[in-house]
C-alpha positions in Angstrom: 151.5 98.9 196.9 150.7 102.6 196.3 147.3 103.6 197.4 145.0 105.2 194.8 144.7 109.0 194.7 141.3 110.1 196.1 140.6 113.3 194.2 137.1 115.0 194.3 135.4 114.6 190.9 132.7 117.3 191.3 134.8 120.5 191.2 134.9 120.8 187.5 134.4 123.7 185.0 131.1 122.2 183.9 129.8 122.0 187.4 130.9 125.5 188.5 128.1 128.0 189.1 129.6 131.3 188.2 126.1 133.0 188.4 126.8 133.1 192.2 130.3 134.5 191.9 130.8 137.9 193.5 133.2 140.8 193.5 133.9 143.4 196.2 135.1 146.6 194.6 135.1 150.2 195.9 133.3 149.1 199.0 130.4 147.3 197.3 129.5 143.7 196.6 128.5 143.2 193.0 128.0 140.2 190.6 131.4 139.1 189.3 130.6 140.1 185.7 130.0 143.7 187.0 133.2 144.0 189.0 135.7 146.5 187.5 138.9 148.3 188.5 140.0 151.5 186.8 142.2 151.1 183.7 144.8 153.5 185.3 145.0 151.5 188.5 148.8 151.0 189.0 148.2 147.3 189.9 147.0 146.9 186.3 149.5 149.2 184.7 152.7 148.2 186.6 151.8 145.2 188.7 152.2 147.4 191.7 150.1 145.3 194.1 150.0 142.3 196.3 147.3 139.6 196.6 146.4 136.3 198.2 144.1 133.4 197.5 142.3 131.3 200.1 140.0 128.4 199.3 136.8 127.4 201.1 135.8 123.8 201.7 132.2 122.9 202.5 131.3 126.4 203.5 134.4 127.3 205.5 137.8 128.8 204.8 140.9 126.5 204.9 143.8 128.0 206.7 142.4 131.5 206.5 144.6 132.9 209.3 147.7 131.8 207.4 146.6 133.5 204.3 145.7 136.7 206.1 149.1 136.7 207.9 150.9 136.5 204.6 148.7 139.1 203.0 149.3 141.6 205.8 153.1 140.9 205.7 153.1 141.4 201.9 151.3 144.7 202.3 153.8 145.9 204.9 156.8 144.8 202.8 155.4 146.6 199.7 154.2 149.6 201.7 150.6 149.1 200.8 147.6 149.8 203.0 144.4 147.9 202.2 142.3 150.3 204.3 141.1 147.5 206.6 142.6 145.9 209.7 143.4 142.2 209.6 140.3 141.4 211.6 138.1 143.6 209.4 139.5 141.7 206.3 138.6 138.4 207.9 135.0 139.6 208.6 134.7 141.1 205.1 135.8 137.9 203.4 133.5 135.9 205.6 130.6 138.1 204.5 131.6 137.8 200.9 131.6 134.0 201.1 128.3 133.9 202.9 126.7 136.2 200.3 127.8 133.9 197.5 126.2 130.8 199.0 129.0 128.8 197.4 130.4 126.0 199.5 133.7 125.4 197.7 135.4 128.5 196.4 138.6 130.4 195.6 138.6 133.8 197.3 141.1 136.2 195.7 141.9 139.5 197.5 144.3 142.2 196.5 145.6 145.6 197.5 146.9 147.8 194.7 148.8 151.1 194.7 145.6 152.8 193.4 144.7 155.0 190.5 147.6 156.9 188.9 147.8 160.6 190.0 148.4 162.8 187.0 151.8 164.4 186.8 153.6 162.2 189.3 155.1 158.7 189.8 155.6 159.3 193.5 154.2 156.1 195.2 153.5 158.0 198.4 150.9 160.2 196.6 148.5 157.4 195.7 145.5 156.2 197.6 145.7 152.4 197.8 142.8 150.2 196.7 141.4 146.9 197.9 139.2 144.4 196.0 138.2 140.8 196.3 136.4 138.1 194.3 134.8 134.8 195.3 134.4 132.2 192.5 133.6 128.4 192.4 136.6 126.2 193.2 137.7 124.3 190.1 140.4 121.9 191.0 143.7 122.5 189.2 144.0 118.8 188.9 141.0 116.7 187.9 141.1 113.0 188.8 142.5 111.8 185.4 145.1 114.6 185.3 146.2 113.8 188.8 146.6 110.1 188.0 148.7 110.9 185.0 150.7 113.7 186.7 152.3 116.7 185.3 155.1 116.5 182.8 157.6 119.2 183.7 160.4 120.9 181.9 163.3 122.5 183.7 163.8 125.9 182.0 167.5 126.8 182.1 167.5 130.1 180.2 164.8 132.0 182.2 165.9 132.4 185.8 163.5 133.2 188.6 163.5 136.9 189.4 166.2 137.4 192.1 165.0 138.0 195.6 167.1 141.1 195.8 165.0 142.6 193.0 161.5 141.3 193.9 161.1 139.7 197.3 159.2 136.5 196.6 158.0 136.3 200.2 155.7 139.2 199.3 153.1 137.7 197.0 153.2 139.7 193.8 152.1 139.8 190.2 155.6 140.0 188.6 155.1 136.9 186.5 157.1 137.9 183.4 159.6 135.1 184.1 156.9 132.6 184.8 155.1 133.4 181.5 158.2 133.2 179.4 159.1 129.9 181.1 155.6 128.5 180.5 155.8 129.2 176.8 159.2 127.5 176.7 157.7 124.5 178.5 154.8 124.3 176.1 157.3 124.5 173.2 159.0 121.4 174.7 155.6 119.7 174.9 155.6 119.8 178.7 152.7 120.8 181.0 154.6 123.1 183.4 158.0 124.7 183.7 160.3 124.5 186.7 162.4 127.6 187.1 165.9 127.8 188.6 167.6 130.5 190.7 170.3 132.6 189.2 172.7 130.2 191.0 171.2 127.2 189.1 169.3 125.6 192.0 165.6 124.7 191.8 163.3 127.6 192.6 159.6 127.2 191.9 156.9 126.8 189.1 154.2 129.3 188.2 151.9 129.4 191.2 153.5 126.2 192.7 156.2 125.3 195.2 158.3 122.3 194.2 158.8 119.4 196.6 161.1 116.5 195.9 161.3 113.2 197.8 165.1 112.5 198.0 166.3 109.4 199.9 162.9 109.3 201.7 163.0 112.9 202.8 160.8 115.7 201.5 162.8 118.8 200.4 161.5 122.1 199.1 163.6 125.2 198.2 164.0 127.9 200.8 165.5 130.6 198.5 163.8 132.6 195.7 160.4 131.3 196.4 157.0 132.2 197.9 156.5 130.7 201.3 153.6 128.5 200.2 150.7 127.8 202.6 150.0 124.5 200.9 153.6 123.4 201.0 153.6 124.1 204.8 150.4 122.0 205.1 151.9 119.1 203.3 155.0 119.2 205.5 152.8 119.3 208.6 150.9 116.2 207.4 154.2 114.6 206.5 155.4 115.1 210.1 152.3 113.5 211.5 152.8 110.5 209.2 156.5 110.1 210.2 157.9 111.4 206.9 160.9 113.7 207.2 160.4 117.1 205.6 162.5 120.2 205.4 163.3 123.4 203.5 166.8 123.9 202.0 168.7 124.0 198.8 167.3 121.7 196.2 169.9 121.1 193.5 169.0 120.2 189.9 170.9 116.9 190.4 168.8 116.1 193.5 165.6 116.9 191.6 166.6 114.6 188.8 167.4 111.8 191.3 164.3 112.2 193.3 162.0 109.2 194.0 158.9 111.4 193.8 158.2 115.0 192.9 155.1 117.1 193.4 154.0 120.7 193.3 151.8 122.4 195.9 149.2 125.1 195.4 145.9 126.4 197.0 143.9 125.2 194.0 144.8 121.5 194.3 146.8 120.9 197.5 149.4 119.1 195.6 149.9 117.9 192.0 152.2 114.9 191.2 155.0 115.4 188.7 155.7 112.1 186.9 158.1 113.2 184.2 160.9 115.8 184.1 162.5 116.7 180.8 161.0 113.7 179.2 162.4 111.2 181.8 160.1 109.4 184.3 160.2 110.4 188.0 160.5 107.2 189.9 158.1 104.7 188.3 156.6 107.4 186.2 153.3 107.5 188.2 152.3 109.3 191.4 154.3 107.7 194.2 153.3 106.3 197.6 154.3 109.4 199.6 152.5 111.7 197.2 149.3 109.5 197.5 149.4 109.4 201.3 149.8 113.1 201.6 147.0 114.0 199.2 144.6 111.4 200.6 145.3 112.5 204.2 144.8 116.2 203.1 141.3 115.6 201.8 140.3 113.3 204.7 141.4 115.9 207.2 139.6 118.7 205.4 136.4 116.6 205.2 136.7 116.2 209.0 136.9 120.0 209.4 140.7 120.3 210.0 141.9 124.0 209.9 138.5 125.0 208.5 136.9 128.3 209.7 133.2 128.1 208.9 131.9 131.3 207.3 129.0 131.3 209.7 131.4 131.5 212.7 133.0 134.8 211.5 131.3 137.8 213.0 129.9 140.5 210.6 132.0 143.6 209.9 130.6 146.4 212.0 129.1 149.2 210.0 129.5 147.4 206.7 126.7 148.1 204.2 127.1 146.1 201.0 
């Protein structure tokens, strides 16, 4: 018998206190509704930027080092300089979380190419910019939504941007393919699209990695996708539970034959997929592997697993908000 999904019920839009949300822009902490970036910032104009999102749980960051590692790698790959060392960023984000007083949050941080320099498009001429926001955590999947699961549509005429053009390992804002695919999924009366690579294999969904349980083994695509922290977390938990999990080629046939399918993301851990192209996945409800992973994930976080308390992060030397 499949165990019931245990999903927190208090992280809702109605309960979110945005009066405590903050932004860090141009070296200053300000209320979120006062945070601004210049209209000629190339991150806004041309999506010339990278970013990451880490969530906090009960006053501490979950897997902060993993997110900082990915952010710094993305900056290096895209030749961006946030103006802070990795350790300084950790201390800055810790200060921002403490200043908000919010226990459960999403902290978004980004580095952009900076404000356009008149008369040139030379990227080496621009001074890069860093900003961050901390907002209340609103679960992508509320309890009733999780129990129902997502209805997904495989979008065959909008391929994921090839890695040779935009390296998906560097987290980026090039979401044109995701947006087109989302409209196509909505037109098909689905909740979320699943995109394919140019070779026709499964890639990812907007903001989600795709995981399928095929013959009792978890499989997630290893090409054309962001290396998701949440997907890695679920695979670590799976290993502890004795469930095989690996990255590799996920064909469309395998996806359609899977016993269970779920998506992974920072904002929810995982989200069950119960229908694909109108057909039920397995029994058409979240399956036993999905439930075990999600319930273990929350139980471990509640016990402090991989949590960095904001109070344990030293202050940033010389920082004057």
